[in-house]
DODRENLUM-428333 format. One record per residue (C-alpha): residue number from 1; residue in three letters; x, y, z. Coordinates in Angstrom, 1 decimal, padded with zeros to 4 digits. Each point is the difference from the previous one (the first is absolute). Last residue first. Layout:
DODRENLUM-428333
- NUM	ala	X	Y	Z
...
end
This chain:
DODRENLUM-428333
- 289	asp	036.5	023.7	-007.3
- 288	ser	002.6	-000.9	003.1
- 287	leu	-002.1	-002.4	001.2
- 286	leu	000.2	-002.2	-003.3
- 285	met	003.6	000.4	-000.1
- 284	glu	000.6	-001.5	003.7
- 283	leu	-002.2	-002.7	-001.0
- 282	gln	001.9	-001.1	-003.1
- 281	lys	003.3	000.5	002.2
- 280	leu	-001.5	-002.4	002.5
- 279	leu	-000.7	-002.3	-002.8
- 278	ser	003.3	000.1	-001.6
- 277	lys	002.0	-000.5	003.5
- 276	ala	-002.5	-003.0	000.9
- 275	gln	000.5	-002.0	-002.7
- 274	glu	004.3	000.8	000.7
- 273	arg	-000.8	-001.4	003.3
- 272	lys	-001.9	-003.1	-001.3
- 271	his	003.1	-000.5	-002.0
- 270	pro	002.4	000.2	002.8
- 269	asp	-001.8	-001.9	002.4
- 268	asn	000.8	001.0	003.7
- 267	trp	-001.9	003.4	-000.6
- 266	leu	-003.4	-002.2	000.2
- 265	lys	000.4	-001.1	003.6
- 264	leu	-003.4	-001.6	-000.4
- 263	lys	-001.3	001.8	003.5
- 262	lys	002.0	003.5	-001.0
- 261	met	-001.6	000.0	-003.3
- 260	gln	-003.6	-001.2	001.3
- 259	lys	000.1	002.5	002.7
- 258	pro	001.0	002.7	-002.6
- 257	ile	-002.8	-000.9	-002.3
- 256	ala	-003.1	000.0	002.3
- 255	glu	-000.1	003.8	000.2
- 254	leu	-000.6	000.1	-003.9
- 253	arg	-002.3	-002.8	000.1
- 252	ala	-002.1	002.0	002.7
- 251	gln	000.1	003.1	-002.3
- 250	leu	-001.3	-001.9	-003.0
- 249	glu	-002.8	-001.5	001.8
- 248	his	-001.1	003.3	001.6
- 247	ala	000.4	001.7	-003.1
- 246	glu	-002.2	-003.3	-001.8
- 245	glu	-002.9	000.6	002.6
- 244	thr	000.1	004.0	-000.7
- 243	glu	-000.2	-000.6	-003.6
- 242	gln	-002.8	-002.6	000.6
- 241	gln	-001.9	002.2	002.3
- 240	ala	000.1	002.6	-002.7
- 239	lys	-001.1	-002.1	-002.8
- 238	ile	-003.0	-001.0	002.3
- 237	arg	-000.7	003.5	000.7
- 236	gln	000.1	000.9	-003.6
- 235	lys	-002.2	-002.7	-001.3
- 234	ile	-002.6	000.8	002.9
- 233	gln	-000.1	003.5	-001.3
- 232	asn	-000.8	-001.3	-003.3
- 231	leu	-002.9	-001.7	001.1
- 230	ser	-001.5	002.6	002.0
- 229	leu	000.6	000.2	003.5
- 228	ser	-003.2	000.1	002.1
- 227	glu	002.4	001.3	003.1
- 226	thr	-001.7	-002.4	002.2
- 225	ile	-000.3	-002.7	-002.3
- 224	ala	003.1	000.3	-001.8
- 223	glu	001.7	000.1	003.3
- 222	gln	-001.2	-003.1	001.5
- 221	leu	001.2	-001.8	-003.7
- 220	ile	003.5	001.5	000.3
- 219	lys	000.3	-001.1	003.6
- 218	ala	-001.1	-003.3	-000.6
- 217	arg	002.2	-000.6	-002.9
- 216	ile	002.9	001.2	001.9
- 215	glu	-000.8	-002.1	002.7
- 214	pro	-000.8	-003.5	-002.5
- 213	asp	002.9	000.4	-001.8
- 212	lys	-000.9	-001.2	-003.7
- 211	ile	-001.7	003.0	-001.2
- 210	arg	-001.5	-000.9	-003.3
- 209	gly	-003.4	000.0	002.0
- 208	ile	000.6	003.9	000.2
- 207	val	-000.7	000.2	-003.9
- 206	arg	-003.0	-002.3	000.1
- 205	gly	-001.8	001.9	002.9
- 204	lys	000.3	003.1	-002.2
- 203	ser	-001.6	-001.4	-002.9
- 202	tyr	-002.5	-001.9	002.4
- 201	lys	-001.2	003.4	001.4
- 200	ile	000.6	000.4	003.7
- 199	glu	-002.0	-000.1	003.3
- 198	gly	-003.2	-002.0	-001.7
- 197	asp	000.2	-002.7	002.5
- 196	arg	000.5	-002.8	-002.7
- 195	ile	003.4	002.4	-001.2
- 194	ala	001.1	000.5	003.5
- 193	lys	-000.1	-004.0	000.9
- 192	leu	001.8	-000.6	-003.5
- 191	val	002.5	002.1	001.4
- 190	asp	000.3	-001.3	003.2
- 189	pro	-000.1	-003.8	-001.5
- 188	pro	002.6	000.3	-002.2
- 187	gln	-001.2	-000.2	-003.6
- 186	asn	-000.6	-003.5	-001.0
- 185	leu	-003.8	000.6	-000.8
- 184	leu	000.8	001.8	-003.7
- 183	pro	001.7	-004.0	-000.4
- 182	leu	-004.0	-001.0	-000.6
- 181	arg	-000.4	002.6	-002.6
- 180	asn	002.7	-001.4	-003.0
- 179	thr	000.2	-003.4	000.5
- 178	arg	-003.5	-001.1	001.4
- 177	phe	-001.9	002.7	-001.8
- 176	ser	001.6	-001.0	-003.1
- 175	glu	-000.8	-003.7	000.3
- 174	ala	-003.9	000.5	001.4
- 173	thr	-000.3	002.5	-003.5
- 172	leu	000.0	003.4	000.2
- 171	gly	-002.0	003.0	-002.0
- 170	gly	-003.4	-000.7	000.6
- 169	leu	-001.5	-000.4	003.5
- 168	thr	-002.9	-001.9	-001.5
- 167	gln	002.1	-002.8	-001.5
- 166	phe	002.5	000.0	003.0
- 165	val	-003.0	-000.5	002.6
- 164	ser	-001.2	-003.1	-002.3
- 163	ser	003.0	-001.5	-000.4
- 162	ile	000.6	-000.4	003.6
- 161	ala	-003.7	-001.6	000.3
- 160	ala	000.6	-002.3	-002.8
- 159	gln	003.2	-001.5	001.4
- 158	glu	-001.3	-000.8	003.0
- 157	gln	-003.1	-001.4	-001.6
- 156	pro	002.1	-002.2	-001.8
- 155	arg	002.3	-001.1	003.3
- 154	ile	003.8	000.5	-000.6
- 153	val	001.9	-002.9	000.7
- 152	asn	001.4	-000.3	-003.5
- 151	asp	003.4	-001.7	000.0
- 150	ala	002.8	002.1	000.5
- 149	leu	002.6	001.6	-002.1
- 148	gly	-001.7	000.2	-002.9
- 147	arg	000.2	003.7	-000.5
- 146	glu	-003.9	000.3	000.4
- 145	val	000.3	-002.2	003.0
- 144	lys	002.5	001.9	001.7
- 143	ala	-001.5	003.2	-000.8
- 142	met	-003.4	-001.3	002.0
- 141	arg	001.6	-001.1	002.8
- 140	asn	001.5	003.3	000.4
- 139	leu	-003.6	001.7	-000.5
- 138	leu	-001.4	-002.7	002.7
- 137	ser	002.9	000.8	002.5
- 136	ile	-001.2	003.8	000.0
- 135	val	-003.3	-000.4	000.6
- 134	ser	000.9	-002.3	002.3
- 133	glu	001.9	002.6	002.0
- 132	arg	-002.6	002.0	-000.7
- 131	asp	-003.1	-001.2	002.1
- 130	thr	-002.3	-002.5	-001.8
- 129	glu	-003.9	000.6	-001.4
- 128	leu	001.5	-000.3	-003.6
- 127	asn	-001.9	003.0	-000.9
- 126	leu	000.3	001.7	003.9
- 125	glu	003.5	-000.6	-000.6
- 124	leu	000.7	001.1	-003.8
- 123	leu	-001.6	003.3	000.9
- 122	gln	002.4	000.1	002.8
- 121	leu	002.9	-000.5	-002.4
- 120	ile	-001.5	002.3	-002.3
- 119	gly	-000.4	003.0	002.5
- 118	glu	003.5	-000.8	001.3
- 117	thr	001.5	000.5	-003.7
- 116	glu	-002.2	003.0	-000.9
- 115	glu	001.3	001.8	003.6
- 114	ile	003.7	-001.3	-000.8
- 113	pro	-000.4	001.6	-003.7
- 112	asn	-001.5	003.2	001.1
- 111	leu	-003.8	000.1	-000.6
- 110	asn	-001.9	003.1	-001.2
- 109	asp	000.2	-001.1	-003.9
- 108	arg	-003.7	001.2	-000.3
- 107	gln	-000.8	-003.2	-001.7
- 106	leu	002.4	-001.8	002.4
- 105	asn	-001.7	001.7	002.8
- 104	glu	-003.7	-000.6	-000.8
- 103	met	001.0	-003.7	-000.9
- 102	leu	001.5	-000.8	003.4
- 101	ala	-002.9	001.4	001.8
- 100	cys	-002.5	-001.9	-002.0
- 99	his	002.1	-003.0	000.9
- 98	leu	000.4	000.7	003.1
- 97	ala	-003.7	000.3	000.5
- 96	gln	-000.8	-003.2	-002.2
- 95	thr	002.2	-002.0	002.2
- 94	asp	-001.8	001.2	003.0
- 93	asn	-003.4	-000.8	-000.8
- 92	met	-001.8	002.5	-001.8
- 91	glu	-003.7	001.8	-000.2
- 90	arg	000.5	003.3	-001.4
- 89	ile	-001.3	003.7	001.1
- 88	thr	000.9	002.9	-002.1
- 87	val	000.9	003.2	002.3
- 86	pro	-000.8	003.6	000.0
- 85	val	001.3	001.6	003.1
- 84	his	-001.3	001.3	002.9
- 83	thr	001.2	002.2	003.3
- 82	leu	002.7	001.3	-001.7
- 81	gly	002.6	001.4	002.8
- 80	val	002.9	001.0	-002.3
- 79	ala	002.5	-002.6	000.9
- 78	lys	-003.0	-002.8	000.2
- 77	ala	-000.8	000.7	-003.7
- 76	ala	003.8	-000.1	-001.1
- 75	lys	000.2	-003.3	001.6
- 74	tyr	-002.5	-001.5	-001.3
- 73	arg	000.9	001.5	-003.8
- 72	arg	003.1	-001.5	000.3
- 71	glu	-001.7	-003.6	001.6
- 70	gly	-001.7	000.5	-003.4
- 69	ala	-000.6	-004.2	-001.2
- 68	val	-001.4	-002.5	002.7
- 67	val	-000.7	002.4	003.0
- 66	glu	-001.6	-002.4	002.5
- 65	tyr	-003.9	000.6	001.3
- 64	arg	-002.2	000.0	003.2
- 63	asp	-003.4	000.4	000.2
- 62	ser	-000.5	-003.2	001.6
- 61	gly	003.3	-002.0	-001.3
- 60	ile	002.5	-000.3	-002.5
- 59	pro	-001.6	001.5	-003.0
- 58	arg	002.5	000.7	-003.0
- 57	val	000.9	003.5	-001.2
- 56	ile	001.1	001.5	-003.0
- 55	ile	000.4	003.9	000.4
- 54	pro	-001.9	002.1	-002.3
- 53	tyr	001.6	002.9	-002.2
- 52	met	000.1	003.4	000.4
- 51	val	000.7	000.1	004.0
- 50	gly	-000.9	003.9	000.9
- 49	tyr	001.1	002.6	-002.1
- 48	gln	001.9	003.0	001.9
- 47	lys	001.2	-002.4	003.1
- 46	val	000.0	-003.0	-002.2
- 45	ser	002.2	001.7	-002.2
- 44	glu	002.4	001.3	002.6
- 43	thr	000.0	-003.7	001.6
- 42	leu	001.3	-001.4	-003.9
- 41	glu	002.9	002.5	000.1
- 40	ala	001.0	-000.9	003.8
- 39	met	-000.3	-003.6	-001.3
- 38	lys	002.6	000.5	-002.6
- 37	glu	002.1	001.7	001.9
- 36	pro	000.1	-002.6	002.9
- 35	asp	000.5	-003.1	-002.2
- 34	phe	-002.2	-002.5	001.3
- 33	tyr	002.2	-003.2	000.8
- 32	ser	-001.5	-003.3	001.2
- 31	arg	-001.9	-000.7	-003.0
- 30	pro	-001.6	-003.8	-000.4
- 29	gln	-002.8	000.9	002.5
- 28	leu	-001.7	-003.6	001.2
- 27	lys	-000.3	001.6	003.6
- 26	ser	-002.5	002.5	-001.7
- 25	pro	-000.5	003.3	001.3
- 24	tyr	-003.5	000.3	002.0
- 23	ile	-003.3	001.9	-001.3
- 22	gln	-003.1	000.8	002.5
- 21	asp	001.6	002.9	001.5
- 20	leu	000.0	001.4	-003.7
- 19	arg	-003.9	000.0	-000.3
- 18	leu	-000.6	-001.4	-003.0
- 17	gln	-001.6	001.3	-003.6
- 16	gln	-000.9	-001.9	-003.1
- 15	ser	001.7	-001.5	-002.9
- 14	pro	-001.7	-001.9	-002.7
- 13	leu	002.9	-002.4	-002.0
- 12	pro	002.1	001.2	-002.8
- 11	glu	002.8	-002.8	-000.6
- 10	gln	003.5	001.0	000.4
- 9	pro	000.5	-001.7	003.3
- 8	asp	-000.9	-003.3	-001.7
- 7	pro	-001.3	-002.7	002.3
- 6	thr	001.4	-002.8	000.5
- 5	lys	-001.2	-003.4	-000.9
- 4	asn	000.2	-002.6	002.5
- 3	ser	002.5	-002.4	-000.4
- 2	lys	001.3	-001.0	003.4
- 1	met	001.8	-003.5	000.5
end
């Protein structure tokens, strides 16, 4: 189990200048979505004033460094063509780097719930030195033990590693993470992929994910991405689609009624014939309004 102390991303440390071509984005970055409007604002700020706060990086080879915290500043610096940026260099392993990136983003409220959930899962995987499926299984076993539904089959070092993650992150327990956050990953695969790839905001993806019909969901998802639809526009498209589907369904049901009546020989039953006449009269009155 890894238990190295994670550096505090807010702790002030000396900074220096590095060439931008020495710095690479992190594969451990918990963020997948970078808001285009906010990125444009930051890019304009960097164009005018430069990078005001150092980017935290870690060494990954000879004269090569990886972004730990500050990827938006890194992207903005590249966009405006800066050659050098201020950095703070720290020696970190993968667990420390991910923890540092998570802490910075959580403190700034930069992660959507899916990014945060996947980032915490990734941190647990690194801390426990196992895969995601095993982490989730371990969390479920812990819950059963706590409820007295299973014998204590959790190793003390595993329990300590999990507890340490949630203690340092704050605001979540292992159980609240298991019951409230893990279900967020049950979004339809196409929606989840779009959120992970940064093509759509979580709030928009969550609304689209409620659409049951895969074809309609895929259609609206694609429209939301290509047309940059707002959340309200997405809701309007969904409502319009549902109304269209309901109209088609109603039309099909109405067209099927004469065939069913003929097949069942409804007119031969006096009671049913009277009911049909009454319903037909109501329908005629409805159509005459």
